[in-house]
LOKE-388023 format. One record per residue (C-alpha): residue in one letter; x negated, y, z negated. Coordinates in steps of 0.05 Angstrom, whole numbers, padded with zeros to 5 digits, always signed. Example, Ala and Ser with C-alpha at 12.3 -4.5 7.8 and 13.67 -1.06 7.14 Angstrom:
<pts>
A-00246-00090-00156 S-00273-00021-00143 
</pts>
This chain:
<pts>
X+00381+00285-00705 X+00337+00285-00648 X+00343+00341-00588 X+00367+00312-00524 X+00377+00349-00466 X+00406+00299-00412 X+00430+00231-00413 X+00439+00180-00365 X+00500+00145-00384 X+00518+00067-00360 X+00589+00085-00340 X+00652+00048-00323 X+00704+00090-00329 X+00740+00047-00383 X+00759+00071-00446 X+00693+00058-00490 X+00654+00092-00431 X+00690+00156-00421 X+00698+00162-00497 X+00619+00151-00505 X+00616+00216-00445 X+00652+00262-00475 X+00620+00248-00549 X+00559+00250-00522 X+00565+00323-00501 X+00606+00334-00564 X+00548+00302-00612 X+00485+00318-00575 X+00504+00381-00539 X+00473+00359-00470 X+00493+00351-00398 X+00510+00277-00380 X+00497+00239-00310 X+00546+00180-00309 X+00525+00129-00262 X+00567+00059-00245 X+00536+00006-00209 X+00570-00028-00161 X+00558-00105-00165 X+00612-00137-00127 X+00662-00130-00186 X+00728-00142-00169 X+00756-00075-00196 X+00760-00016-00140 X+00709+00037-00159 X+00750+00095-00120 X+00767+00151-00173 X+00714+00138-00225 X+00668+00187-00205 X+00718+00247-00211 X+00741+00217-00275 X+00676+00228-00298 X+00662+00298-00273 X+00734+00315-00303 X+00715+00286-00367 X+00643+00334-00375 X+00587+00295-00338 X+00552+00351-00295 X+00542+00293-00237 X+00566+00222-00228 X+00555+00168-00180 X+00567+00104-00151 X+00507+00063-00136 X+00512+00000-00087 X+00472-00049-00127 X+00504-00112-00087 X+00439-00129-00039 X+00393-00119-00091 X+00425-00155-00145 X+00443-00211-00100 X+00362-00213-00072 X+00315-00199-00124 X+00361-00220-00192 X+00409-00268-00171 X+00366-00310-00129 X+00299-00313-00161 X+00340-00333-00226 X+00377-00394-00184 X+00304-00414-00163 X+00297-00419-00236 X+00354-00471-00249 X+00367-00430-00298 X+00428-00449-00344 X+00430-00418-00417 X+00441-00480-00471 X+00454-00524-00411 X+00527-00492-00388 X+00522-00419-00375 X+00503-00388-00313 X+00477-00317-00344 X+00528-00280-00304 X+00535-00213-00350 X+00457-00233-00371 X+00428-00224-00297 X+00457-00152-00285 X+00436-00119-00342 X+00369-00112-00329 X+00391-00088-00259 X+00434-00036-00286 X+00375-00011-00331 X+00322-00006-00275 X+00383+00040-00246 X+00388+00079-00301 X+00309+00096-00304 X+00308+00107-00231 X+00362+00165-00237 X+00340+00192-00314 X+00263+00198-00263 X+00296+00237-00213 X+00338+00277-00256 X+00292+00294-00306 X+00326+00260-00368 X+00294+00247-00427 X+00357+00188-00452 X+00392+00134-00428 X+00464+00114-00456 X+00503+00052-00452 X+00565+00026-00487 X+00542-00045-00518 X+00562-00051-00585 X+00523-00067-00644 X+00550-00141-00642 X+00528-00170-00582 X+00472-00184-00532 X+00481-00134-00485 X+00454-00074-00528 X+00382-00122-00535 X+00380-00129-00456 X+00389-00059-00442 X+00346-00030-00486 X+00292-00081-00482 X+00289-00070-00400 X+00288+00011-00409 X+00233-00011-00465 X+00187-00051-00410 X+00211+00007-00355 X+00204+00076-00390 X+00185+00068-00451 X+00180+00150-00471 X+00252+00151-00454 X+00304+00153-00504 X+00361+00097-00521 X+00423+00123-00541 X+00472+00076-00563 X+00539+00105-00590 X+00568+00040-00625 X+00513+00037-00672 X+00517+00108-00695 X+00594+00140-00692 X+00654+00118-00744 X+00694+00097-00677 X+00701+00036-00697 X+00773+00010-00669 X+00812+00018-00605 X+00859+00056-00645 X+00800+00105-00656 X+00773+00116-00591 X+00850+00120-00564 X+00858+00178-00610 X+00789+00214-00588 X+00809+00209-00514 X+00880+00237-00535 X+00837+00297-00576 X+00795+00313-00515 X+00846+00301-00462 X+00810+00241-00435 X+00862+00198-00389 X+00869+00121-00402 X+00907+00070-00380 X+00967+00052-00412 X+00960-00027-00395 X+00939-00067-00455 X+00869-00101-00450 X+00883-00176-00473 X+00809-00194-00472 X+00742-00160-00467 X+00713-00174-00398 X+00652-00168-00354 X+00653-00177-00279 X+00611-00172-00218 X+00597-00216-00158 X+00575-00283-00196 X+00626-00278-00256 X+00679-00251-00290 X+00682-00265-00375 X+00729-00262-00417 X+00725-00255-00498 X+00775-00229-00553 X+00842-00242-00561 X+00854-00318-00574 X+00789-00334-00555 X+00765-00320-00609 X+00782-00389-00649 X+00749-00438-00618 X+00805-00476-00639 X+00859-00442-00584 X+00865-00459-00517 X+00859-00401-00464 X+00924-00365-00445 X+00945-00371-00374 X+00926-00299-00357 X+00850-00317-00377 X+00836-00334-00302 X+00810-00283-00250 X+00767-00316-00201 X+00780-00396-00210 X+00850-00423-00191 X+00876-00473-00245 X+00856-00536-00224 X+00927-00561-00215 X+00940-00506-00164 X+00875-00514-00120 X+00890-00548-00049 X+00906-00626-00052 X+00861-00622+00022 X+00778-00621+00011 X+00753-00571+00041 X+00679-00583+00065 X+00622-00531+00067 X+00541-00537+00084 X+00495-00480+00061 X+00428-00473+00089 X+00362-00460+00046 X+00298-00432+00055 X+00244-00435+00003 X+00296-00448-00050 X+00349-00385-00021 X+00412-00397+00010 X+00412-00362+00077 X+00466-00391+00115 X+00549-00417+00098 X+00571-00464+00155 X+00516-00444+00203 X+00532-00369+00201 X+00459-00332+00175 X+00485-00277+00124 X+00462-00226+00071 X+00442-00248+00003 X+00505-00215-00031 X+00556-00235+00032 X+00529-00309+00019 X+00552-00296-00058 X+00610-00270-00040 X+00634-00321+00018 X+00613-00377-00038 X+00657-00344-00096 X+00718-00349-00051 X+00704-00408-00027 X+00695-00452-00091 X+00747-00399-00133 X+00807-00421-00091 X+00786-00498-00101 X+00782-00487-00178 X+00708-00488-00182 X+00659-00456-00241 X+00701-00446-00291 X+00674-00460-00365 X+00700-00453-00436 X+00640-00451-00486 X+00615-00431-00558 X+00541-00407-00555 X+00484-00376-00589 X+00480-00302-00589 X+00396-00276-00586 X+00429-00232-00651 X+00440-00297-00685 X+00520-00308-00685 X+00565-00355-00647 X+00610-00332-00603 X+00671-00368-00555 X+00679-00355-00484 X+00708-00361-00426 X+00671-00351-00364 X+00683-00364-00285 X+00620-00355-00241 X+00648-00399-00173 X+00593-00376-00133 X+00539-00393-00183 X+00562-00467-00202 X+00564-00485-00124 X+00509-00455-00110 X+00467-00492-00168 X+00493-00563-00155 X+00479-00554-00083 X+00407-00530-00093 X+00393-00577-00140 X+00414-00629-00099 X+00362-00611-00035 X+00312-00611-00091 X+00317-00678-00100 X+00286-00694-00027 X+00246-00638-00035 X+00208-00636-00092 X+00150-00683-00123 X+00174-00718-00182 X+00123-00691-00231 X+00134-00616-00201 X+00205-00625-00220 X+00203-00646-00286 X+00154-00587-00301 X+00205-00542-00274 X+00262-00563-00306 X+00225-00556-00369 X+00202-00488-00367 X+00277-00480-00346 X+00287-00482-00413 X+00249-00424-00426 X+00260-00388-00372 X+00335-00383-00387 X+00321-00357-00453 X+00292-00301-00422 X+00337-00287-00382 X+00392-00284-00432 X+00352-00255-00487 X+00334-00204-00442 X+00264-00203-00432 X+00267-00200-00354 X+00213-00154-00354 X+00172-00184-00399 X+00098-00218-00376 X+00123-00295-00389 X+00185-00289-00354 X+00145-00263-00291 X+00089-00314-00301 X+00149-00366-00299 X+00176-00336-00238 X+00111-00347-00199 X+00111-00425-00219 X+00187-00423-00197 X+00177-00393-00136 X+00112-00430-00126 X+00153-00493-00138 X+00209-00479-00091 X+00160-00468-00024 X+00185-00538+00004 X+00259-00531-00011 X+00286-00520+00052 X+00349-00550+00084 X+00416-00570+00084 X+00466-00596+00039 X+00548-00607+00064 X+00591-00622+00014 X+00662-00633-00010 X+00703-00584-00059 X+00762-00612-00082 X+00802-00601-00145 X+00746-00562-00187 X+00696-00614-00164 X+00638-00600-00125 X+00609-00668-00085 X+00551-00673-00045 X+00562-00712+00024 X+00494-00708+00053 X+00432-00668+00054 X+00372-00660+00104 X+00300-00618+00108 X+00240-00616+00153 X+00205-00629+00087 X+00235-00689+00063 X+00192-00728+00016 X+00247-00789+00022 X+00223-00852+00067 X+00267-00897+00092 X+00212-00946+00105 X+00198-00952+00039 X+00273-00950+00016 X+00297-00997+00059 X+00320-01070+00037 X+00305-01092+00106 X+00235-01102+00102 X+00189-01042+00112 X+00110-01035+00097 X+00118-01039+00029 X+00075-01093-00005 X+00121-01120-00066 X+00057-01156-00090 X+00033-01084-00104 X+00085-01075-00164 X+00045-01126-00205 X-00018-01087-00225 X+00023-01033-00227 X+00070-01065-00276 X+00007-01098-00313 X-00035-01029-00320 X+00025-00990-00346 X+00050-01031-00397 X-00026-01044-00424 X-00009-00989-00479 X+00059-01025-00496 X+00017-01106-00507 X-00029-01059-00547 X+00015-01033-00594 X+00065-01101-00598 X+00001-01130-00625 X-00011-01074-00678 X+00054-01077-00704 X+00059-01151-00703 X-00012-01144-00742 X+00016-01087-00799 X+00079-01121-00813 X+00035-01183-00836 X+00000-01138-00888 
</pts>
């Protein structure tokens, strides 16, 4: 076994990472620094540091990464119109490169020679964490206990915790969940069979549509160069915008999706995702682009958005292709400035009006009440653009006659 002196562990305080902390100490005879990332998740993080120290960590810290996540990860991803397989808004995926960056930063500061994570050998997160660490600090060793140990069940983990005096909550968890400022994901339990409906407890951020208010809520979001900057006329920090819109959309039942997706590691998985802020921002941002972006530019951006989304989902945030695509995405957003007013009602987002100082919409050209447009110009346009169709028709006729 490789000699490891000091490890920085991505630590949540739950059963898995608490066991991992003690397992690292007993297996590698090393120091462990526990790092918890505050990404705006709903859970209470008080007491996490104390628990880590009691479990054996030499140091423990909670890092407030909320503004950094919103500004440097969520907003760039939204400028890229990212939706994996056309639906998933990448709430878990976008957090992993930031957590990995935080682990590397602490490892450098503390002189650690390894980092560790609690992702299993079946999922995407192991790939995302390790790709990011390899890109940022290829000299660091990455330890993935789920690929090394024999504790392959909750029963085994619980027994290990009891043996080593690690406190674990007595409350049974129905789902495997991940949460941050953007979303909450649910996997496991009845969701492992795509033919089962989700249990009613599978709600955290979005109220069931049937329980959403009967009165629509109106919201206006201002954007500058593709980034949301204000809600209902009030300028807010990036994290505050996400938090505000998450609460607003969630109470109107907006942002819930139940889907089967293709994991990067090769298997299909079924998950329920609640991403109220992301759903709302995606729709309003896209609506504003309709008047601000040139047709061909928008078309190319949408084609690239597919590859961009795959980069985020598959863990290639720090790759040259994602960085190059990001440069294009950001260039495309230079004129995406303005406001969108929308109605939120029973799970739906209905844009009502949009304005922009860079609008490409010409009322003089679009109006049915005259204007300067010469209808005769369309004849030449049609004749030239249909030339290839007429030639193709002639060739088909000729070929059919032989």
